[in-house]
Phi, psi and omega in degrees: 000147186291149181221102179222162186296332188291349184256013181294343178281353182275147176278167179305316187285324181287335176304335182289345177284356182276340185304317180293350180283347180301131172228136173275128179257127170249118193251126164263114176252054180094076192288313189265165179290074190235142188290347183244039180295129191280133180278348180299337180305298184290320193279323182261300189297318178300318183288328180297312185302331184285343180265009174242101186301335177287348181257143174235125181280100196252329181215147183216124178253094192281168176266119175308326183289308181296325185290341177265359176286132188306307188299343182264334194304320186292314183292327177292316173301320180295325183285001177280001178252119173103352179217160179281128176238128184208157175270357180256105171294323179301311182294321176296312183294317175305316177293321173303307179303314175298325182281317188243351181090153186296331180291341185236032175235126177239111185266114178260143185227114182226066178231179180303145189298330182291354179255358183296319181295316177302315182291323175298319179292321178299312184300313182299312177308327183273359172107001179297141176247336183239126179225135179239112188253144173303163181268154345283156178305313181221156167250315181280137177304326181288326177289321174306310180299319178301315180288324174296322179297315183300320183289319180299327173281340180222098180292331177289342185291139175231118174244100181277149180250152184269113175229084188285327185297331181295343184267006174281143178306323183295325178290321180293325174303309179297327174303313184294313182302308181304310181295325171303311182295325180291323180292329177282354177087013175267154182288142180224128179238120182249112178254128177240148177202163179211114178250123185214089180270351186295338177301329186303323184265000184251086183293325182300314185291328182289345168298329192248008183232157174245037188284349192242018188289314180200181180295323182301315181291333177289323174295319183302320184277317190247321184293329179300325179285323170305312185302311190295325180290322180301305181298311184301309182295307184285340173079025181201161190273141168294132180265326181199160173228165182203168183062040186283133184231144172205097184251140175282145167302146185270328188214166171056224185288350175269004193294332181253010177257164181243148178227157175066045176268077189237157170202166173246147180245150180245142172240163176299322180279121187294343179285348182255129171228164181203173180200149180234141179226103181247141188203125176260003190240008178277109179288340181269009180290147173282167164295134185052057189275052168279134186212151176221126184241118184255125179242118183243133181304122180087001180237167169293144175291153180240119185248126167246116174236099196301323177301342186246328190258342185083199175259358187232029180205154171222176176220150186254158185274147179274335186236167181289327188232076184277159169266123182303329189265355175268109186288342180286343178276358190238151173280165185297147181302142175250124177271136175208179171073357186300318183287331179287333185246012173087148181294148171302125188287133177253353181277359174230064182293136171084010183271353174289149180286166178306141181079012179235147185276120177295347190265004172226341185298314187301315189290318184289317180296322178298319179294324179298312183298319177293324175297320172301317182295315182296323178288330171299312177306312183293319178298318176285351183071032183296147181300323179301328176281314180301320183276007173070030189262358179287132174301150180322311189289347178265007175254005179287154186293141178245130177295141185215158185298332180285338180249264183302320180303320178291306178300318181303309181299317180293326177293310182306311183283333164299316182297318176301316179293316180297318180298323182289335187252029176065032179087021182292155175287135179228116175287136180292333181287345185271352191277117182238000000 
């Protein structure tokens, strides 16, 4: 029987309700001989599933590209012992569905975005009901339409998206404070950003990623995280964006990167505003420099800068108009949430990818996985969900193609359109 800290509230009789939560994970970590096989599958997803006792890492379709990158080669070869390995993702999913049934199979996809639709279709053809795809699920609007049509034909199908940063305790605190202030009728401004210059010096990762192809792929990689935090923290959908900008770095090592990827956001509630700032050229960027800056009318600003605060702390402003980069304008970080979200894992040292903070990645991914498990329990109508025994972090909202996945694709294309039209206002619903 499973044993994790989150089930301490159950009686001995109630622990029997955990058995139906078991799921076999079949992972596509760059299935095809494709130059852009994603390294994130093996490095993050596989280790994350090992931290969730209710998951069993049962099948792996590895990336031939990622497996040959020196830092992944040893661990890729080691994983060939004790689980099924095949270059046929469809076959691995089929075997899992036949053995465990569709309700206890989770098909995970961590490959380059332009392969998502193909592999999702393969998983569905193999009988999968629950699919978890790396973000963004799709970028092209034609791909979005293909998946929405697939869901329309199969109402039981759920295609979840990976938006790991929303499951940091810091984001959850800002969500609580922002939505409280909006209910009270106060104005709230949420500024989000992702500055990621580490990729410039990591030639190995550049072999396995497509983050530098064009502005759309940059937004898919970085802006998608900001967009998700905006909607998750404020608790409402983005209606439109304006003042979209996307500028190339000009010379030298910045020539193929983007800087000044900014836009402003509109929501249905006039008291809520937001903005996004992505940049691949800031040499002063911290490791994992994702940030969200919450400004609430009449209160101290609350800043979460993951590269400085990790995933379980924030700081408040000392003055009314602080400079985000001037630490003298901010109080010391306050840490919280560690006991609720589990201790930082030390049993998987070094599994976070380069440029990512190992002190918050294990927890956010684990919480993300548990939120998906909770969603599955509710969809299937399991007794543990019916009786209200799921812990709070298993009741958090989960991104899905019909909602967040659709709007993320609309955001990416709306931002590109606004930038091309010199900052024109673009309604997300009008993006086709």
